[in-house]
Phi, psi and omega in degrees: 000141177233152180234125179286125186280116171221147184282342186275160174238162009281176175271128179247114179255120177260131187279339191223157176295129173245172181308146179310312181301325177289312182298314180298323178286327172303317186281336175292322186272326194226163166285108190238139172245126182256152171265081186292332180289336176065022174266137178309132171297133171277176183302321183289328177291317175295323182292310177299333186285314184282343176290331188244347185278148160266334172230129182253131173241093186264173175249171179297345188268355180257127193270098176258087185257192180296326177297321177291311178294342173303334182275348188302140175280166174297350182267351177295111180246340185219130167252106183260087185300131171269087183150157184290304178296140168246015184294352179270004178242143173277097181299317181297322173296313179310307183301314180300329186260007176077031183256116174287133174241129183238158177230198185230063183287153169093321195278353183247006185302306184295318179299318179295317186284334170302308179296317173312313183289326174309309182294320178301327180270329198281320187292306181291334175269003170064047189287321170301324180293317178298311178304319185293320171313304192290334185263002182268098182294344187274334179231086185291143180299124187270353187109173178296146177215143194299332187248012183275140170058037181288137175236213190218136178290146177258346171308130174083348180283159178264140174244120172265126180244132185258108182101100187252048177270213185297315180290323180297325180288321184294317174299323179295323181292320170294317176296324173298316184294345177268000182087002177291144170273122184271132172230156186205151160234136185207151182302334171225144176289155190263156180303155184299326182295319184284327177293318187289332181297332181246356185058052186270142172256123183275143169235117178292326188267117178287326182294325183284323174298301192306326180289351185247351187268148174276328184221137172233136182244132173264126182216027182250160186285166173265111179235172171299338176284332184258002181297125183049044175297316165268084190283181173303320174301312190281327175299325179285357174281336173301144176298145175298346176263007188272159175237147179242131184234128182235120171235014184263271177221142177298326185293347180287344174249143168289095194292329179295319180298317181296322178300312184293324184285322182295311184294325181279348177079025174270002173211139190285337172169175177210149177247116192227122178256346185216155191224143185303329183235029186300150000291358176287136175232138184295119188300336183291322179291318182296322184296335186272137178288352181259011175244119169264116179254135180231155186268057182046062183244023175312311185260008192278080165241152174309305191294328172299307180299324169294324180288329175289323176295315178296319177302321181301306182304315183295308169312309181302304182304311183299316186296312189288341176269011172088026182237160181295125175297144183294338191243034183287138185259140170244144184296332178291350181283334183243000000 
């Protein structure tokens, strides 16, 4: 750990290595303790961080639960999460202890939507399998053949988007340009003008939508209400020719049931950027050639990470100046 020596207080503790430009600005503005080693903090280190910090800057991989917050000193007033999702933070406990929580919404929309669209293309067209074939030095590629590496076109297929927020809508815009028919399920129906922009069909019943889709994209946050939203029962509603794409949170899907269906061939394939127990990944999913698995890189762009850092800095500066931070999180939002 490294501390930028500043005479001013309060102390800002950052749990992981952030882009240099973000860390430099944090050190210029605040008394900042950085994690230059970039090793994830263990429970004892997180407990010490909340005990001493006035502002904690965790990432979505840091579990700031009730047990950790029990160690919080009275000076901890703000948790400025480096990430959009806040399922890593016990919001109720934070509120009860008078700790404000902020996140970084909006800046990762386009990057995550790009990756979602990449997986929508990659799985039906078997891109990962094709790449593996070309890199297999033991079995050289013998050339084009009429029936080799046949996949399925996506043009004209039905895409069901689960969660039509910023990212879901960005996915819909991209998918529409690729000739997909847009369907969606959301807590609330969108305004008619938004639906018309992408010619989207709304389904109040998630079950009814799932059984009719060719591709399903998960774009909702992980909350108690969305844990295993795609349960074993709902996964079985999918057509055996359907593909499932998840760039949201792994906990939204019953991963064991998905793995069973992949093995049995009762679902055509899956594109997964997130996993229920990450960094642990179900080995049955990794073993299947019909699964494209990525290491939670949907938002991993230089531009996106810088934008996230700027959001964190604005939230901290605004809060310490005595104003309401622009990206304050309330439990009711999720």
